[in-house]
C-alpha positions, 0 to 999 in steps of 0.5 A: 558920641564922645565919652565924658571921662570927667565923670568919676565914681562920686562926682565930676572933675577933670583937667581944664581943657583936657576932659572938662571945659565950658561946652562940657559943663553946658551939656551937663547943665542941660542934661541935669535939667532934662533928667529931672524935668526940672522947674528950677536948679540952684547954681553956685561956684567956688573961687577958681578962675574958671568957676564963674564962666563954668557956672554961666555955661551950666546955667545956659544949658539949664535955661535952654532945657526949660528950667529956671536958674537960682544963681547963688554966686560964689558959695560953698557946696553946703550953701548950694545944698541948703538952698536946694532945700530952702527954696524947693529946687529940683536940683543943685549944681556947685562948680568946684574942684575943692582941693584938686590942683589949680588946673582942675575943676568939677561939678557936684550935683544933688537932686530935690530935698538935697539928696545925693544922686543915685548912681544908676538912675541919676548919675549914669543917665545924666552922663549918657544924656550929656554924651548923646545930646538926646535933647527934648524940645523945651516949651520955653527958655528958663530965666536966671534969678539972682538968689545970692543975698537971699540964699546966704541969709537963709543959710546963715540962719540955718547954721546958727540954729545949731547953737545958742548964741547967748551961750557963746562967750569971749573966744578968740578964733583963728580961721584960715580960708586958704584963699578959697570961697569960705571968706565971704561966708565967714564974714556973713556969719561974723556979722550976724554974731556981732548983731546978736552981741556975741563977743567972739574975736576972729582972726582971719588968715588967707581970707580973701578968695584968690583964684591964683591960690598964692598960699597953695591949694587949700587942703589942711588934710595934708600935714605940711599945710597945717602949720599955717593955721597952728602958728597963727593960733599960737602967735595970737594966743587964740582959743582954737583954729579952723581951716577950710578946704576950697569949697569949705564942706570940710573944716579942720580944728586946732586947739589952743596949743596949735595941735591939730585935732584929727577928724575921728576925734571931732566925730566923737566930740560932736556925737557927744554934743548931740547926744546931750541934746537928744539922748538916745539918738543914732550916730553914723560913722565910717569904718576906718577908725571907730573905737573912740566914737563907739565908746562915747556913743555907748556911754552916752546911751546912743546908738552907733551905726557903721556905714560905708565911707563916702557922702552918698553912703553916709547920707543914705544910712542917716536917712534910713536910720533917721540919725541926728548926726554922721561923721567921717574921719576925713572931716566930713560932718553930716547933720539931720537938720541940715537936710542930712548934708555935710557942713564945714561951718556947723562943726566949729560953731558947735565946738565954740559953743561947747568951749564957751559953756563948759569953760573947758578948752578944746584940748581938755575935751579931746586930750583924754580921748587921744590917750584912750584911743590912739590913732595912727592917722591915714597912711597911703602906700603906692603899690603895683598890685593892691589885691596882692598887697592886701592879701599879704597882710591878711595872710599874716594877721587874719588867723589871730583876729577876733573879727573881720569886717568888709563894710569898706575895704577890710578891717581886722580887730584884735584885743587891743588894736585894729586896722582898716585897709582900703583901696583907692578907687582911682589909683594903685593906692592902699590906705591904712588906718590903725587904732588902739586901746590906750597904748600908742606903742602898739600902733607904732609897732604894727604900723612898721610891720604892716608897712614892711608887708605892703613893701612899697614907699609911702606917698 
């Protein structure tokens, strides 16, 4: 039995030809179908060169296990999520490596109801099945059905249900798809908005899917990648900019000045919008940077609920609490009415509607929040011993802390600032976030002090 090292903590990803290939994807497709005793499985893929053939191999494994394939073609991960719910499929598979290097690929899997897999009861069992090839004899081979047009149309219906197109005014919006899979979906949304008479002007950059990624792997979370969108916003006098990663389950916003709006402030803004729609709702957030979101939710009469970082944990908490919205500072945004899944299209549509209705720019909406609750942004440190490095920081700061929280990593809170330290699950990296109350100078000082204690160069 060959162990499949492409199975990671949260999903499946690997280097093509090293620990993931067409045969491995076939085995995983077969295992998913058998594990769920599936009748139908949605299959989609991103813009990478290997993705169409990987999707074809996954589909072959599925039909040999006796399940039908609902083929949605090139599509974002969230389109796969919604198709599983929309068409009542037993599971969904998206072939994607998102923002990983060009020689990588991977698989994201969900089960019925667009629910994330349980690690022990689903993910590990699928892994063991794919490794052992302990196949049952299928009564029939499944069929492959082309659902690409139908799935996209239903998806566009759903994401546009989060806004009132009649309220959307004349805006100029830059989109940067990074030559990933977002472009065709944006085209479909644009066409529907045009049919509805919405007077938004779109300026689409790096729009066509291109598996060679001539402008680099799409990952706007990396600061040096942001100027590509910011410059176009400024050059065209746009009202806002939106950049996507490869499978567009995350979106990154820029205001009319070209300023990047960090994810933690977008979480607060979306929470505010939802609480205006449904007062008293529950909002889920991750533990890294929390004060801005908690302040907005409290003032709006909502309930802020903290969850461990990661899509499986956020979705689980949202379902348990029946929360209307959940957000992470990493630009993942989750929506109750989108099967509790994350979407990179719904956030910018909601912000565009807000800017249109209010007459206030995106900058107007977030600038005061930047000042009230400054944030350092996430800083990564490569260290030799993560535990020893974190212990060194805690020994220095813990005695003066007002509280300690270990929901995810460790957070210490003080009167006018707090920090969160988390270890990477795959590397000897420590991730540091610091936030404050109204004084950015405190953040700079604490960032310098903690950086010195970690005593390793930033990466």
